[in-house]
C-alpha positions as protocol buffer text, in pm:
chain_id: "A"
residue {
  index: 1
  type: UNK
  ca { x: 932 y: -154 z: 1908 }
}
residue {
  index: 2
  type: UNK
  ca { x: 1157 y: 84 z: 2096 }
}
residue {
  index: 3
  type: UNK
  ca { x: 1098 y: 456 z: 2146 }
}
residue {
  index: 4
  type: UNK
  ca { x: 792 y: 657 z: 2052 }
}
residue {
  index: 5
  type: UNK
  ca { x: 797 y: 560 z: 1683 }
}
residue {
  index: 6
  type: UNK
  ca { x: 824 y: 250 z: 1475 }
}
residue {
  index: 7
  type: UNK
  ca { x: 945 y: 276 z: 1119 }
}
residue {
  index: 8
  type: UNK
  ca { x: 1009 y: 62 z: 816 }
}
residue {
  index: 9
  type: UNK
  ca { x: 1181 y: 120 z: 485 }
}
residue {
  index: 10
  type: UNK
  ca { x: 997 y: 21 z: 169 }
}
residue {
  index: 11
  type: UNK
  ca { x: 1029 y: 82 z: -201 }
}
residue {
  index: 12
  type: UNK
  ca { x: 810 y: 346 z: -359 }
}
residue {
  index: 13
  type: UNK
  ca { x: 574 y: 214 z: -624 }
}
residue {
  index: 14
  type: UNK
  ca { x: 554 y: 529 z: -829 }
}
residue {
  index: 15
  type: UNK
  ca { x: 915 y: 643 z: -862 }
}
residue {
  index: 16
  type: UNK
  ca { x: 1115 y: 325 z: -781 }
}
residue {
  index: 17
  type: UNK
  ca { x: 1290 y: 488 z: -488 }
}
residue {
  index: 18
  type: UNK
  ca { x: 1321 y: 404 z: -119 }
}
residue {
  index: 19
  type: UNK
  ca { x: 1084 y: 569 z: 130 }
}
residue {
  index: 20
  type: UNK
  ca { x: 1074 y: 562 z: 509 }
}
residue {
  index: 21
  type: UNK
  ca { x: 739 y: 515 z: 681 }
}
residue {
  index: 22
  type: UNK
  ca { x: 680 y: 579 z: 1049 }
}
residue {
  index: 23
  type: UNK
  ca { x: 392 y: 541 z: 1291 }
}
residue {
  index: 24
  type: UNK
  ca { x: 360 y: 674 z: 1644 }
}
residue {
  index: 25
  type: UNK
  ca { x: 309 y: 418 z: 1920 }
}
residue {
  index: 26
  type: UNK
  ca { x: 26 y: 640 z: 2047 }
}
residue {
  index: 27
  type: UNK
  ca { x: -160 y: 597 z: 1716 }
}
residue {
  index: 28
  type: UNK
  ca { x: -211 y: 223 z: 1758 }
}
residue {
  index: 29
  type: UNK
  ca { x: -311 y: -34 z: 2019 }
}
residue {
  index: 30
  type: UNK
  ca { x: -143 y: -377 z: 2026 }
}
residue {
  index: 31
  type: UNK
  ca { x: -338 y: -696 z: 1958 }
}
residue {
  index: 32
  type: UNK
  ca { x: -596 y: -533 z: 1728 }
}
residue {
  index: 33
  type: UNK
  ca { x: -705 y: -591 z: 1370 }
}
residue {
  index: 34
  type: UNK
  ca { x: -675 y: -337 z: 1089 }
}
residue {
  index: 35
  type: UNK
  ca { x: -783 y: -268 z: 733 }
}
residue {
  index: 36
  type: UNK
  ca { x: -542 y: -66 z: 519 }
}
residue {
  index: 37
  type: UNK
  ca { x: -684 y: 173 z: 258 }
}
residue {
  index: 38
  type: UNK
  ca { x: -464 y: 335 z: -11 }
}
residue {
  index: 39
  type: UNK
  ca { x: -551 y: 571 z: -293 }
}
residue {
  index: 40
  type: UNK
  ca { x: -317 y: 429 z: -561 }
}
residue {
  index: 41
  type: UNK
  ca { x: -111 y: 112 z: -591 }
}
residue {
  index: 42
  type: UNK
  ca { x: 140 y: 15 z: -854 }
}
residue {
  index: 43
  type: UNK
  ca { x: 352 y: -262 z: -704 }
}
residue {
  index: 44
  type: UNK
  ca { x: 221 y: -279 z: -348 }
}
residue {
  index: 45
  type: UNK
  ca { x: 534 y: -155 z: -167 }
}
residue {
  index: 46
  type: UNK
  ca { x: 351 y: 103 z: 43 }
}
residue {
  index: 47
  type: UNK
  ca { x: 82 y: -142 z: 154 }
}
residue {
  index: 48
  type: UNK
  ca { x: 347 y: -400 z: 238 }
}
residue {
  index: 49
  type: UNK
  ca { x: 543 y: -142 z: 441 }
}
residue {
  index: 50
  type: UNK
  ca { x: 239 y: -35 z: 643 }
}
residue {
  index: 51
  type: UNK
  ca { x: 149 y: -399 z: 703 }
}
residue {
  index: 52
  type: UNK
  ca { x: 499 y: -474 z: 831 }
}
residue {
  index: 53
  type: UNK
  ca { x: 497 y: -175 z: 1066 }
}
residue {
  index: 54
  type: UNK
  ca { x: 159 y: -276 z: 1206 }
}
residue {
  index: 55
  type: UNK
  ca { x: 281 y: -631 z: 1262 }
}
residue {
  index: 56
  type: UNK
  ca { x: 550 y: -488 z: 1493 }
}
residue {
  index: 57
  type: UNK
  ca { x: 262 y: -385 z: 1720 }
}
residue {
  index: 58
  type: UNK
  ca { x: 95 y: -728 z: 1696 }
}
residue {
  index: 59
  type: UNK
  ca { x: -177 y: -579 z: 1477 }
}
residue {
  index: 60
  type: UNK
  ca { x: -325 y: -822 z: 1227 }
}
residue {
  index: 61
  type: UNK
  ca { x: -400 y: -673 z: 886 }
}
residue {
  index: 62
  type: UNK
  ca { x: -725 y: -840 z: 783 }
}
residue {
  index: 63
  type: UNK
  ca { x: -772 y: -660 z: 452 }
}
residue {
  index: 64
  type: UNK
  ca { x: -643 y: -399 z: 212 }
}
residue {
  index: 65
  type: UNK
  ca { x: -846 y: -174 z: -17 }
}
residue {
  index: 66
  type: UNK
  ca { x: -716 y: 37 z: -303 }
}
residue {
  index: 67
  type: UNK
  ca { x: -904 y: 304 z: -495 }
}
residue {
  index: 68
  type: UNK
  ca { x: -696 y: 262 z: -814 }
}
residue {
  index: 69
  type: UNK
  ca { x: -443 y: -10 z: -892 }
}
residue {
  index: 70
  type: UNK
  ca { x: -233 y: -32 z: -1206 }
}
residue {
  index: 71
  type: UNK
  ca { x: -231 y: -350 z: -1412 }
}
residue {
  index: 72
  type: UNK
  ca { x: 150 y: -343 z: -1421 }
}
residue {
  index: 73
  type: UNK
  ca { x: 342 y: -494 z: -1262 }
}
residue {
  index: 74
  type: UNK
  ca { x: 126 y: -805 z: -1258 }
}
residue {
  index: 75
  type: UNK
  ca { x: 298 y: -947 z: -949 }
}
residue {
  index: 76
  type: UNK
  ca { x: 236 y: -719 z: -650 }
}
residue {
  index: 77
  type: UNK
  ca { x: 432 y: -708 z: -322 }
}
residue {
  index: 78
  type: UNK
  ca { x: 110 y: -768 z: -130 }
}
residue {
  index: 79
  type: UNK
  ca { x: -90 y: -1083 z: -198 }
}
residue {
  index: 80
  type: UNK
  ca { x: -444 y: -983 z: -106 }
}
residue {
  index: 81
  type: UNK
  ca { x: -616 y: -653 z: -180 }
}
residue {
  index: 82
  type: UNK
  ca { x: -947 y: -526 z: -315 }
}
residue {
  index: 83
  type: UNK
  ca { x: -925 y: -258 z: -586 }
}
residue {
  index: 84
  type: UNK
  ca { x: -1211 y: -34 z: -698 }
}
residue {
  index: 85
  type: UNK
  ca { x: -1067 y: 61 z: -1039 }
}
residue {
  index: 86
  type: UNK
  ca { x: -789 y: -93 z: -1250 }
}
residue {
  index: 87
  type: UNK
  ca { x: -566 y: 148 z: -1441 }
}
residue {
  index: 88
  type: UNK
  ca { x: -515 y: -21 z: -1776 }
}
residue {
  index: 89
  type: UNK
  ca { x: -302 y: 231 z: -1964 }
}
residue {
  index: 90
  type: UNK
  ca { x: -201 y: 594 z: -2001 }
}
residue {
  index: 91
  type: UNK
  ca { x: -134 y: 748 z: -2342 }
}
residue {
  index: 92
  type: UNK
  ca { x: 22 y: 1087 z: -2270 }
}
residue {
  index: 93
  type: UNK
  ca { x: 42 y: 1182 z: -2639 }
}
residue {
  index: 94
  type: UNK
  ca { x: -332 y: 1135 z: -2685 }
}
residue {
  index: 95
  type: UNK
  ca { x: -424 y: 1257 z: -2333 }
}
residue {
  index: 96
  type: UNK
  ca { x: -605 y: 927 z: -2281 }
}
residue {
  index: 97
  type: UNK
  ca { x: -640 y: 718 z: -1967 }
}
residue {
  index: 98
  type: UNK
  ca { x: -801 y: 374 z: -1990 }
}
residue {
  index: 99
  type: UNK
  ca { x: -944 y: 217 z: -1676 }
}
residue {
  index: 100
  type: UNK
  ca { x: -1184 y: -63 z: -1595 }
}
residue {
  index: 101
  type: UNK
  ca { x: -1370 y: -215 z: -1303 }
}
residue {
  index: 102
  type: UNK
  ca { x: -1256 y: -576 z: -1368 }
}
């Protein structure tokens, strides 16, 4: 990558809009391995974007962990990840959130 920053454009999972992600060259070392951790995932766009940026530095992403992932959409933009909790549904009228561990 050229310059002091590398960036990638990816789609936002939450609001279906485009976001730009950047990482400083000083924050990473080439030819390393990384695990990506995210707090929430809907479609996987953010994890995919981070993975693509890291690959520009020859960093191999060996795993991805997510605190909460939604059931929908079923097909995610990233193939392999380990969620802690699945968000099953949100009923705003009843103020009810359903989640599970499987």
